[in-house]
ZAMARGU-4260 file (C-alpha; in steps of 0.2 Angstrom, whole numbers, plus 5000, padded with zeros to 4 digits):
<rodrens>
0) 4854/4663/5185 | 4871/4651/5185 | 4868/4636/5177 | 4868/4620/5189 | 4874/4603/5185
5) 4871/4586/5189 | 4875/4580/5206 | 4893/4577/5208 | 4896/4583/5190 | 4908/4597/5186
10) 4904/4617/5181 | 4897/4613/5164 | 4893/4597/5163 | 4876/4590/5154 | 4861/4579/5160
15) 4861/4563/5152 | 4845/4550/5150 | 4849/4535/5162 | 4847/4517/5150 | 4844/4500/5163
20) 4847/4490/5149 | 4866/4496/5144 | 4868/4501/5163 | 4869/4519/5161 | 4866/4528/5176
25) 4853/4544/5174 | 4860/4562/5180 | 4854/4568/5199 | 4843/4584/5198 | 4847/4596/5211
30) 4833/4607/5217 | 4842/4621/5212 | 4840/4616/5193 | 4822/4614/5197 | 4818/4629/5209
35) 4829/4642/5201 | 4822/4643/5184 | 4805/4644/5190 | 4810/4659/5203 | 4818/4668/5187
40) 4800/4664/5179 | 4789/4672/5193 | 4802/4688/5193 | 4797/4693/5174 | 4778/4689/5180
45) 4780/4701/5193 | 4789/4715/5182 | 4773/4712/5169 | 4760/4722/5180 | 4741/4714/5181
50) 4752/4697/5177 | 4747/4682/5191 | 4754/4668/5189 | 4745/4652/5184 | 4745/4635/5180
55) 4732/4637/5170 | 4740/4650/5157 | 4756/4642/5151 | 4759/4657/5139 | 4763/4671/5153
60) 4780/4672/5151 | 4778/4675/5133 | 4764/4691/5138 | 4777/4697/5151 | 4790/4700/5139
65) 4779/4710/5126 | 4773/4719/5142 | 4788/4722/5146 | 4799/4727/5130 | 4784/4732/5122
70) 4789/4722/5105 | 4776/4709/5097 | 4761/4719/5103 | 4749/4726/5091 | 4731/4734/5096
75) 4719/4743/5085 | 4708/4756/5092 | 4694/4765/5086 | 4687/4773/5100 | 4689/4782/5114
80) 4696/4773/5132 | 4706/4768/5143 | 4723/4759/5140 | 4728/4744/5150 | 4746/4738/5153
85) 4744/4722/5144 | 4742/4734/5128 | 4761/4741/5130 | 4766/4740/5110 | 4760/4748/5097
90) 4744/4756/5096 | 4736/4759/5077 | 4724/4772/5081 | 4707/4776/5068 | 4699/4791/5071
95) 4686/4790/5055 | 4671/4787/5065 | 4674/4804/5076 | 4685/4810/5089 | 4696/4799/5101
100) 4704/4802/5118 | 4715/4787/5125 | 4717/4786/5144 | 4736/4780/5150 | 4737/4769/5165
105) 4744/4777/5180 | 4762/4779/5177 | 4766/4768/5194 | 4758/4755/5185 | 4774/4749/5180
110) 4789/4758/5179 | 4795/4757/5158 | 4778/4754/5153 | 4779/4760/5136 | 4768/4764/5121
115) 4771/4769/5102 | 4755/4778/5096 | 4753/4781/5077 | 4738/4790/5069 | 4730/4780/5051
120) 4715/4790/5047 | 4716/4806/5035 | 4700/4816/5042 | 4700/4830/5053 | 4693/4822/5069
125) 4706/4825/5084 | 4716/4810/5095 | 4721/4814/5110 | 4732/4805/5122 | 4728/4811/5141
130) 4734/4806/5159 | 4726/4796/5171 | 4723/4806/5188 | 4738/4819/5195 | 4751/4810/5183
135) 4761/4822/5170 | 4767/4822/5153 | 4781/4830/5151 | 4774/4846/5159 | 4758/4843/5153
140) 4743/4834/5154 | 4740/4828/5136 | 4745/4826/5119 | 4737/4826/5102 | 4739/4816/5085
145) 4736/4828/5070 | 4735/4820/5054 | 4738/4804/5045 | 4754/4795/5051 | 4755/4806/5066
150) 4766/4796/5078 | 4774/4798/5096 | 4782/4786/5108 | 4779/4787/5127 | 4786/4779/5142
155) 4782/4778/5163 | 4798/4785/5171 | 4792/4787/5187 | 4777/4784/5198 | 4768/4800/5191
160) 4776/4806/5175 | 4777/4800/5156 | 4791/4805/5146 | 4788/4807/5127 | 4801/4798/5116
165) 4797/4805/5099 | 4782/4814/5091 | 4781/4815/5073 | 4767/4827/5068 | 4763/4822/5047
170) 4758/4836/5035 | 4742/4840/5038 | 4733/4846/5021 | 4719/4861/5030 | 4708/4869/5018
175) 4706/4886/5018 | 4692/4895/5027 | 4684/4876/5028 | 4671/4875/5041 | 4654/4860/5045
180) 4642/4863/5057 | 4646/4873/5074 | 4628/4881/5069 | 4621/4894/5084 | 4605/4891/5093
185) 4595/4902/5106 | 4578/4900/5115 | 4566/4912/5122 | 4570/4924/5136 | 4588/4918/5138
190) 4607/4923/5140 | 4611/4902/5137 | 4616/4900/5118 | 4621/4882/5110 | 4632/4877/5098
195) 4633/4864/5088 | 4647/4850/5084 | 4659/4854/5071 | 4675/4857/5064 | 4684/4871/5056
200) 4700/4880/5051 | 4706/4892/5062 | 4709/4911/5056 | 4725/4907/5050 | 4723/4891/5043
205) 4735/4884/5052 | 4725/4870/5061 | 4708/4861/5064 | 4698/4867/5078 | 4683/4852/5081
210) 4673/4853/5094 | 4667/4835/5097 | 4649/4839/5104 | 4635/4851/5106 | 4638/4862/5120
215) 4631/4878/5131 | 4638/4893/5137 | 4631/4909/5145 | 4636/4927/5145 | 4645/4924/5161
220) 4666/4929/5161 | 4674/4914/5152 | 4677/4898/5158 | 4680/4883/5150 | 4668/4869/5149
225) 4650/4866/5144 | 4636/4876/5155 | 4649/4889/5159 | 4652/4908/5154 | 4659/4913/5136
230) 4664/4932/5138 | 4682/4932/5134 | 4684/4951/5144 | 4674/4964/5153 | 4657/4962/5159
235) 4642/4960/5147 | 4633/4974/5136 | 4614/4975/5132 | 4608/4980/5116 | 4628/4972/5110
240) 4630/4963/5095 | 4643/4948/5101 | 4653/4938/5089 | 4657/4920/5091 | 4672/4911/5090
245) 4678/4891/5093 | 4695/4891/5102 | 4708/4878/5103 | 4723/4877/5117 | 4736/4869/5105
250) 4744/4862/5118 | 4730/4853/5126 | 4721/4852/5111 | 4708/4856/5121 | 4691/4867/5111
255) 4678/4877/5119 | 4667/4894/5116 | 4669/4911/5118 | 4662/4927/5112 | 4668/4945/5111
260) 4657/4962/5110 | 4659/4967/5093 | 4664/4985/5086 | 4660/4993/5068 | 4674/4992/5057
265) 4686/4980/5068 | 4686/4962/5063 | 4681/4953/5078 | 4693/4942/5086 | 4693/4934/5106
270) 4704/4944/5118 | 4718/4933/5119 | 4731/4944/5127 | 4731/4950/5144 | 4727/4944/5158
275) 4711/4938/5151 | 4705/4918/5157 | 4707/4914/5138 | 4726/4920/5137 | 4729/4913/5156
280) 4721/4895/5150 | 4731/4895/5133 | 4719/4896/5121 | 4729/4905/5106 | 4719/4898/5091
285) 4701/4904/5086 | 4690/4905/5072 | 4673/4917/5069 | 4657/4908/5070 | 4644/4920/5068
290) 4636/4933/5078 | 4621/4936/5089 | 4612/4952/5097 | 4610/4952/5114 | 4593/4963/5119
295) 4588/4974/5130 | 4584/4962/5145 | 4600/4955/5141 | 4593/4940/5132 | 4600/4933/5113
300) 4588/4939/5101 | 4581/4922/5094 | 4588/4916/5074 | 4585/4902/5066 | 4601/4896/5057
305) 4604/4886/5040 | 4623/4885/5036 | 4627/4902/5035 | 4609/4909/5034 | 4604/4917/5050
310) 4583/4923/5051 | 4575/4931/5066 | 4562/4920/5075 | 4554/4937/5078 | 4554/4955/5069
315) 4565/4969/5077 | 4552/4980/5088 | 4557/4994/5075 | 4562/4998/5058 | 4580/4998/5054
320) 4576/5013/5043 | 4560/5024/5040 | 4559/5040/5031 | 4561/5048/5015 | 4579/5044/5005
325) 4590/5057/4997 | 4590/5059/4980 | 4606/5068/4976 | 4615/5054/4981 | 4614/5039/4991
330) 4616/5041/5010 | 4625/5026/5022 | 4613/5020/5034 | 4618/5007/5048 | 4605/4993/5051
335) 4602/4982/5063 | 4617/4970/5057 | 4633/4961/5064 | 4646/4972/5065 | 4664/4970/5059
340) 4660/4958/5045 | 4653/4959/5030 | 4636/4950/5027 | 4621/4950/5015 | 4607/4960/5025
345) 4589/4949/5023 | 4576/4963/5020 | 4556/4968/5021 | 4556/4984/5010 | 4538/4994/5009
350) 4534/5011/5002 | 4518/5021/4995 | 4516/5032/4978 | 4505/5046/4982 | 4512/5055/4966
355) 4501/5058/4949 | 4496/5045/4937 | 4513/5041/4926 | 4525/5046/4938 | 4534/5030/4948
360) 4546/5031/4963 | 4562/5021/4962 | 4572/5018/4977 | 4591/5010/4976 | 4598/4999/4991
365) 4618/4997/4987 | 4632/4989/4993 | 4645/5003/5002 | 4658/4995/4990 | 4651/4998/4974
370) 4649/5014/4965 | 4632/5026/4970 | 4620/5026/4954 | 4602/5036/4954 | 4588/5021/4953
375) 4581/5021/4935 | 4565/5014/4932 | 4565/5001/4917 | 4584/5006/4913 | 4602/5002/4922
380) 4605/5005/4934 | 4588/4994/4938 | 4581/5000/4955 | 4579/4987/4969 | 4560/4993/4971
385) 4550/5001/4959 | 4533/5009/4962 | 4523/5015/4949 | 4504/5024/4943 | 4496/5021/4928
390) 4478/5025/4930 | 4466/5030/4944 | 4448/5029/4946 | 4447/5045/4957 | 4454/5053/4971
395) 4471/5056/4975 | 4482/5041/4965 | 4491/5029/4977 | 4499/5012/4978 | 4507/5004/4992
400) 4520/4992/4987 | 4529/4979/5000 | 4543/4966/4996 | 4558/4958/5001 | 4576/4964/4996
405) 4597/4959/4999 | 4612/4969/5000 | 4628/4968/5008 | 4635/4977/5020 | 4650/4984/5026
410) 4659/4981/5042 | 4649/4995/5050 | 4633/4985/5047 | 4627/5001/5034 | 4619/5000/5018
415) 4617/5013/5003 | 4599/5019/5000 | 4594/5031/4988 | 4578/5038/4980 | 4574/5045/4962
420) 4557/5056/4970 | 4555/5062/4989 | 4545/5046/4994 | 4543/5038/5011 | 4555/5020/5013
425) 4553/5010/5026 | 4567/4998/5026 | 4569/4982/5042 | 4580/4966/5042 | 4574/4951/5045
430) 4590/4941/5045 | 4606/4939/5035 | 4619/4927/5025 | 4637/4927/5034 | 4652/4917/5025
435) 4659/4914/5042 | 4677/4918/5041 | 4678/4911/5022
</rodrens>
């Protein structure tokens, strides 16, 4: 806007006040000197989205300049919500209380609208900035801020697009093998399972995977979102063990749950390659969180999980082992326990001694990773189970013993079983302890 001098004055002449006592005549003010500044101010307000000129607020020009330039505004946020144009400037985000998702205003709200995001907390909760409607952020739909001090700047560059100006991720310390929550739950006669909210380091200990809220999934083909299928690839198989995973798309920061059929001796991993839905959706990060069995009716076996400990709600219909153990060496016996992972099996064990007085029977349940040894009563190696008879009141001596025992498996769900004499033994698993990827 040009300077408008007093009426009759030369360019750049100043305005002067009149003084009747001295005979000084004041400057005559041209209409342009009053009108044009108001027009300029209104143009500034019009460039700032959401500001309607009013005489009731004499700070509107300052508000508009802050919004247009992104300078002078500092907003602190600690919860999920939608951003507005008047918050343009620096956004300080604190995710201490939980995951934070911020939704940008529509890009066409105001071209040039800009935000500078800075994360202030050091928790493992996620911070996501996402688009509104069908807008794009660069070539995606959202971005995340991982770790304290992570920052990113963003500007609306067209009616449907935001562009990031910078993205600096602060160094994030990943605790190797960390997992908290993410426990599994099942119901009677159902192919639906639940996973509790939680967080875990991914299988390479390079990133945290956070499930912000509990979800349910089915045995159908994997589809993102709670209530949808979880199977990574192929068709579901009854009477089979399945590994459960939290999975993450590192680009969008979205997390979900997937399951994959377990194979003896093979470390569980979801099918991320090929034409699987997981691969197409970009969920390339994962972490194993547990195992469950699907019964003959296509229903999940009911369990109660407490941390790393899984216990069957109902006992198996048949025993894992029922017979006479070998005595010359142990026999590696497959138990009804998860495959591909090493777990600490929990077993109900029973046996009867029909030998003569003074003749006992011993049994040794052994980890396949340790040396085989004959069970011996009262000396090293101590037997897992011992049965002895010191006296009888008549008839054939007989003692029946039932107890609980634990033993570590190999990745084929096997344990070693060996007896001191040829005597019947029954072993039935009722649960397991799984370190879940640690």
